[in-house]
N, C-alpha and C positions, 0 to 999 in steps of 0.2 A: 632214442635207440629200440631200448624195450615195448613202447610202442609198436615201433616196423617190425618186430620180430614178431609182435603176437601178432599183429594185421597178417602176417604173412601166413602164418602156421592157422589164424582163419579160416584166410584163402586157401589155402592147400587143401585144408579140412573138407572145405566146399566143395572143392574140386572132386577130390577124393571121393565126398558123398553124390554127386552128381554122374561122375563116371560109373559108381556100383549101377546107381538107379540105372543108366540105362543099359550096362552088363546085363543086367536080370531085371529090364523093362516087363517081357513076357511074362513070367511068374508071377509079378507085381499086377498086372493088370489082370490075370485072371483071378487073382484072390480076391482084388477091389470087387470085382464083378460079381463075387460070388459071395459079400460081404454086401452088396447092393440087394442081389437078390435076397439074402434074407432078413436085409431091412424091410422089403417088399413083401414077402410074408409073414414077420409083424404085423407090419401096416393091413394086409389084409384080417388077418386075426382079429385086428381091434375092431373093425369093419362089422366084422359077423359078433362078436362079444356086445355092441353098443346096438346093431340091430338085434339081439335076440334078448337085449333089458329092454329095449323098445317097443317089442310086444309083449315079455311079461309086465310093464306097467299099462297096456293098452288093456291086458285081461284086469289086471288089476281097477284099472279103469270102470269098465264095463260091469263088475261085483260092485262097485260100490255107485254107480244108477241103482241097481237091481237093488240095492239094499235102503238108497234113498227113498223110491218107489213104495215099496214095503212099508217101511217107515210111514210116508205119509198118509199112504191108506189105513192105517191102523190109527194113526192119530185122529184121522178125521171122524172116524167111528170113537175115538177114547170123546172126544169134543160134542159128538150127538149123543152120548150118554152121559153127560154130565161131569166127566173124569177129568176136571182139570189137574190135578196136581198129574196126576199119569200122562196128559198130553202134554203139559211142561217138561216134562223127562223127555218123554220120546221126541220133543221140539228140540230141546238140547243137541240129545244124539243127532237127529236130522242136522243140526247146525256144522257139528264137527264132522260129519260126511261131509257136508259140503264145500266143507276147507279140505279135506284133504281131496275131493276130486278135482278144485281148482289148480294145488297144487300139482297133481297128476296131468292134467290138461298141458299147465307148461313146463315142466318133464318133459312131456311128450314131444311139446315144439322144438325142446333144446335138441334130446334124439335126433330129432328129423333134420334141425340145420346142421349138427356135428356129421353126419352121418352122409349129407349128402355133399359137403366140405370132403370129408375125407377121401369118401369114395373117386372124387373127383380130383385128388392128389393123388391116390393110389394109381387112376388109370394114366393118369401123364407120367410116374416114376415107369410104371409098365414100359411105356413105350419107348421110354428114356433107355431103359433096358433092353430093349432089345436092339436097340441102336447101338448100345455097346458090345452086344453078345456078333450081334453082324463085324462090327470094327475088330474087333477080338481074332473073328475069322480072316477076316482080311488082311489083318497084322501077322498071322499066322502062313494063309499063302506068301505072304512079301518078305516073312525070315526064309521061309523055304525056299524065294525064287532066289534070297540076298548068295545062299548058301551054296546054289549052283552058280553066282555069279562068283566066285571066290574058286570054285573048281573051274568054271569057263571064263576066262577073262574075256573083256571085250563086249561085253551085254553087261554094263553099269546100270545101277539103280541108285534113285536119290534118297536118302533118311532120313533128312530134314522134315516133311511133309510125314511122312512117320508117325514119327517123333512129337511134332505138333497134334498132332491126331491122339495120340497116346495121353498127352498131357489135358488134352481138350476134355478126354472123353473122362479121367481122375478126377478133375475140379466138377465136371459135370454130375461124379456118384458122390462130391463131398455136400455138393450142393442138393443134392435130393434127400443125401439123409437128414440135414437140417430142415428141411421143409418137411421132410413126416413126423421129424422129435418137435418142429413148432407147432406143427395140426396134434400130435397125440396130445401136448401140453396144457393147449388153447381150449380142448373136448371135457379135460379132466377138471378145468379151473371151473370156480363158482364166485357169482357175483356179492362180492363183501356187501354191499348197502343193504343185502335183505333180512340184517338180523337188524341194525340201526332203526330199519323203516316200520320192524316189526314192535319193538320198542317202541315208538312214536304214534302207532297205531293204538295199540295198547294205553296208552298212558292220555288217549284221547286227542292226540294228535295229528287230524286228517281225519280218512273216512277208515273206516274199520276194515280190515284185511278178511273178514267170515261173517257171516250176519250172526247173530244170535237169537236165544230162543225166545225174544220177544216178537223178533220179526219174523221167524218162522208160525210161530200162533197167528201173528197179525195176518200172512198169510192165507194161511190154512182157513180161521175164519173168515174171510173173504170169500175165496172158493166155497165156503161152506153156504155163505150166505147167498151168493149167486146162484148156487145148483136148486137153492129152494126158492 
């Protein structure tokens, strides 16, 4: 008996909740559309931040390339003057900059991929928001028409289709928020394997992640010999 009473209470609570949602469907829909618009605006800002960071990364990459070229020219001059110690020190700096250059190029590739994906999500969300806004205007017009129907019997208007459209729009808004949140989380994630790969490379397991000073000196001596 107790379970039956509990089930009945839950059923009545559900009916009351549904009745409340139906009575206040229009303000609920308007607020959910505002929430969706806010979420899209946040996503636009995320895209703008990602673009700005990528532009900054490009500027840093260009500066690194310039420093590498300058150091290589000076290292060649040191080798020509027989200053091996100074040339080796410069070569070590070049090797470090080359590692920074490679990391910058990888970061730019990740930014480009993430920006393109997020832009597509924002465009799709904006189209859905526009559909929601059109649906809201239609729902308001229908609501006004229903008020006329109450005042002037004989012009019946079905409400089931409107209720189903409202429910579909609410579900679309929730799905849109989940999609944007998933895209932002994916953009912020970083490969977990990078750390172990660096440790393995430093231990001599597999190819090194960046060139050494000896590699740079050998390349520059070869260039000097070819020029001679």
